[in-house]
C-alpha positions in Angstrom: 23.3 -17.4 21.5 26.7 -18.7 22.8 29.8 -18.4 20.4 31.0 -22.1 21.5 29.7 -24.9 19.4 28.6 -28.1 21.2 30.3 -31.3 20.5 30.1 -32.6 17.0 28.0 -35.7 18.4 25.2 -33.4 19.3 25.1 -31.7 15.7 22.3 -32.8 13.6 21.0 -32.1 10.1 17.5 -31.0 10.1 14.9 -31.2 7.0 11.5 -29.7 7.4 8.9 -31.0 4.8 5.3 -30.2 3.7 2.9 -32.5 1.8 1.0 -29.4 1.1 3.5 -26.8 0.1 6.6 -27.1 -2.1 10.0 -26.2 -0.4 10.3 -23.2 -2.5 6.9 -21.7 -1.6 7.3 -18.4 0.4 4.5 -19.4 2.8 6.3 -22.7 3.6 9.7 -20.9 3.9 8.1 -18.6 6.6 6.9 -21.6 8.5 10.4 -23.2 8.4 11.8 -19.7 9.6 9.3 -19.7 12.4 10.4 -23.3 13.5 14.0 -22.3 13.5 13.5 -19.0 15.4 11.4 -20.9 18.0 14.4 -23.5 18.3 16.9 -20.8 18.9 14.6 -19.3 21.4 14.6 -22.5 23.5 18.4 -22.9 23.6 19.3 -24.7 20.2 22.1 -23.4 17.9 20.7 -23.2 14.3 22.8 -22.4 11.4 22.2 -22.8 7.6 25.1 -24.2 5.5 25.1 -23.9 1.7 26.9 -26.5 -0.6 27.6 -25.2 -4.0 26.0 -26.9 -7.0 28.1 -26.7 -10.3 26.2 -24.8 -13.0 23.7 -23.1 -10.7 23.8 -19.6 -9.1 22.9 -20.9 -5.6 23.5 -24.4 -3.7 21.9 -26.9 -1.7 21.1 -25.3 1.9 21.2 -27.5 4.9 20.1 -26.7 8.3 22.3 -27.6 11.0 20.9 -28.1 14.6 23.3 -28.3 17.5 21.9 -29.3 20.9 24.6 -28.9 23.6 22.6 -29.3 27.0 19.8 -31.2 28.4 17.8 -27.9 28.5 18.5 -27.4 24.8 17.1 -31.0 24.1 14.0 -30.5 26.0 13.4 -27.1 24.2 13.7 -28.8 20.8 11.3 -31.6 21.7 8.9 -29.0 22.9 9.1 -27.0 19.7 9.0 -30.0 17.5 5.8 -31.2 19.2 4.3 -27.9 18.9 5.4 -27.2 15.5 4.3 -30.6 14.0 0.8 -30.6 15.7 0.0 -27.4 14.0 -0.6 -28.9 10.6 -0.8 -32.7 9.8 1.0 -32.3 6.4 4.4 -31.3 8.2 7.4 -33.6 9.0 10.8 -33.2 10.3 13.7 -35.4 9.6 16.9 -35.2 11.9 20.0 -37.0 10.9 23.2 -37.2 12.9 25.6 -39.6 14.6 25.0 -40.8 18.0 27.6 -42.9 19.9 29.2 -43.6 16.4 26.1 -44.7 14.8 24.3 -42.8 12.1 20.7 -42.2 12.9 17.7 -40.9 11.2 14.4 -39.9 12.7 11.4 -39.0 11.0 8.9 -37.0 13.1 5.2 -36.3 12.2 2.3 -34.9 14.1 1.1 -38.5 14.5 4.3 -40.1 15.5 6.0 -37.5 17.9 6.5 -39.2 21.1 8.5 -36.8 23.6 10.1 -39.7 25.7 11.5 -41.4 22.5 13.0 -38.3 21.0 14.5 -37.1 24.3 16.2 -40.4 24.8 17.6 -40.5 21.3 18.9 -37.0 21.3 20.3 -37.3 24.8 22.4 -40.1 23.4 24.3 -37.5 21.5 25.7 -35.9 24.6 27.4 -38.9 26.2 
């Protein structure tokens, strides 16, 4: 994984959810880890950031996805499609800023359209 960080406009917050398993379930955590590993293998930079919460031992963990090239975007789209089609109860929310405008995409196995996702994510690199 390269040390350089892509431009801020190519950085997205990623939230993976399941209708079948709670976020803290070990089986779900393994599935999300698999998603993140696949994204990294396909050229995306993935990191976890924790925001401290007063009165608790831990914090809220955010997954940050940085896409710096067209190849990384293509790889991410392929990974999203593959991961979402494995189980109908999964979804992925991607939140970021594209061309100065906040955007939020919710992807499911039912609505993932490769052309639409590529176009939305490529806008972040302009």
